[in-house]
C-alpha positions in Angstrom: 23.0 -30.8 -26.8 21.2 -27.8 -28.4 19.8 -25.3 -25.9 16.1 -24.5 -26.4 15.0 -20.9 -25.8 12.4 -20.6 -23.0 9.9 -19.3 -25.5 10.0 -22.5 -27.5 9.9 -24.8 -24.5 6.4 -26.4 -23.9 7.0 -26.5 -20.2 7.9 -22.8 -20.1 4.8 -22.0 -22.1 2.5 -23.8 -19.6 4.3 -22.2 -16.7 3.8 -18.8 -18.3 0.1 -19.6 -18.7 -0.3 -20.7 -15.1 2.2 -18.2 -13.7 -0.2 -16.2 -11.6 -2.6 -17.3 -8.9 -5.8 -15.8 -10.5 -5.4 -17.7 -13.8 -5.0 -21.0 -11.9 -8.0 -20.3 -9.7 -10.2 -19.3 -12.6 -9.4 -22.6 -14.3 -9.9 -24.5 -11.0 -13.4 -23.0 -10.6 -14.4 -23.6 -14.3 -13.3 -27.2 -14.0 -16.2 -27.7 -11.6 -18.8 -26.0 -13.7 -19.4 -23.2 -16.2 -19.8 -19.9 -14.3 -21.1 -16.4 -14.9 -18.8 -13.4 -14.4 -20.5 -12.5 -11.1 -20.2 -16.1 -9.8 -16.5 -16.0 -10.6 -16.2 -12.7 -8.7 -17.8 -14.3 -5.7 -15.7 -17.4 -5.7 -12.4 -15.5 -6.3 -12.3 -13.5 -3.1 -10.1 -10.5 -3.5 -9.9 -10.3 -7.3 -10.8 -6.9 -8.9 -13.3 -6.6 -11.7 -10.5 -5.4 -14.0 -8.2 -8.3 -13.2 -10.9 -10.8 -13.7 -11.9 -9.2 -17.0 -8.2 -9.2 -18.2 -7.6 -12.8 -17.2 -10.8 -14.0 -18.9 -9.9 -12.2 -22.1 -6.4 -13.7 -22.1 -7.8 -17.2 -21.4 -10.3 -16.7 -24.3 -7.6 -15.5 -26.6 -5.6 -18.7 -25.9 -8.8 -20.9 -26.5 -8.6 -22.2 -22.9 -12.1 -20.9 -22.2 -15.1 -19.6 -24.1 -18.3 -17.8 -23.3 -21.7 -19.3 -24.0 -25.0 -18.1 -22.8 -23.4 -15.6 -20.4 -21.3 -18.4 -18.8 -17.6 -19.0 -19.1 -16.6 -22.6 -19.6 -13.4 -24.5 -20.4 -12.8 -25.6 -24.0 -11.5 -29.1 -24.6 -7.9 -27.8 -24.4 -8.8 -26.0 -21.2 -10.2 -29.2 -19.7 -6.9 -30.9 -20.3 -5.5 -28.6 -17.5 -7.7 -30.4 -14.9 -5.0 -33.0 -14.0 -2.4 -30.3 -13.7 -4.5 -28.3 -11.3 -5.5 -31.5 -9.4 -1.8 -32.5 -8.9 -1.0 -28.9 -7.7 -3.8 -29.2 -5.2 -2.6 -32.6 -3.9 0.9 -31.3 -3.6 -0.3 -28.2 -1.7 -2.3 -30.3 0.7 0.5 -32.7 1.4 3.6 -30.5 1.4 2.6 -26.9 2.0 
C-alpha cells in the first residue's frame, strides 16, 4: 500500500485547520450567528485582539468565513464544519 504524506491527507488537512482551540471556538460561535469582531472578543474569553485578528484572517484566506457589513459569517464550506463541531461537543460532554 502506498503511503500518503500528511500534507496530502484530507484528514490531516482538517486536523491542521482545527488544531487549535481558538479556531474551533470561532467556528462554533459563527455557526450560531454572524458576529462582529467585538462580539467575538466578548464570547471568546481570554483571546487577545492579535490572536483573534490572525485567526480570522486565516479563516478568511481559507474561505471558511467572510466579512459582510462588519460581521463575520461562515461561508458554505465553513458551514459544513458544523457537524464536526457538534460531534466534538457531544464527545466532550459524554467522555471528558
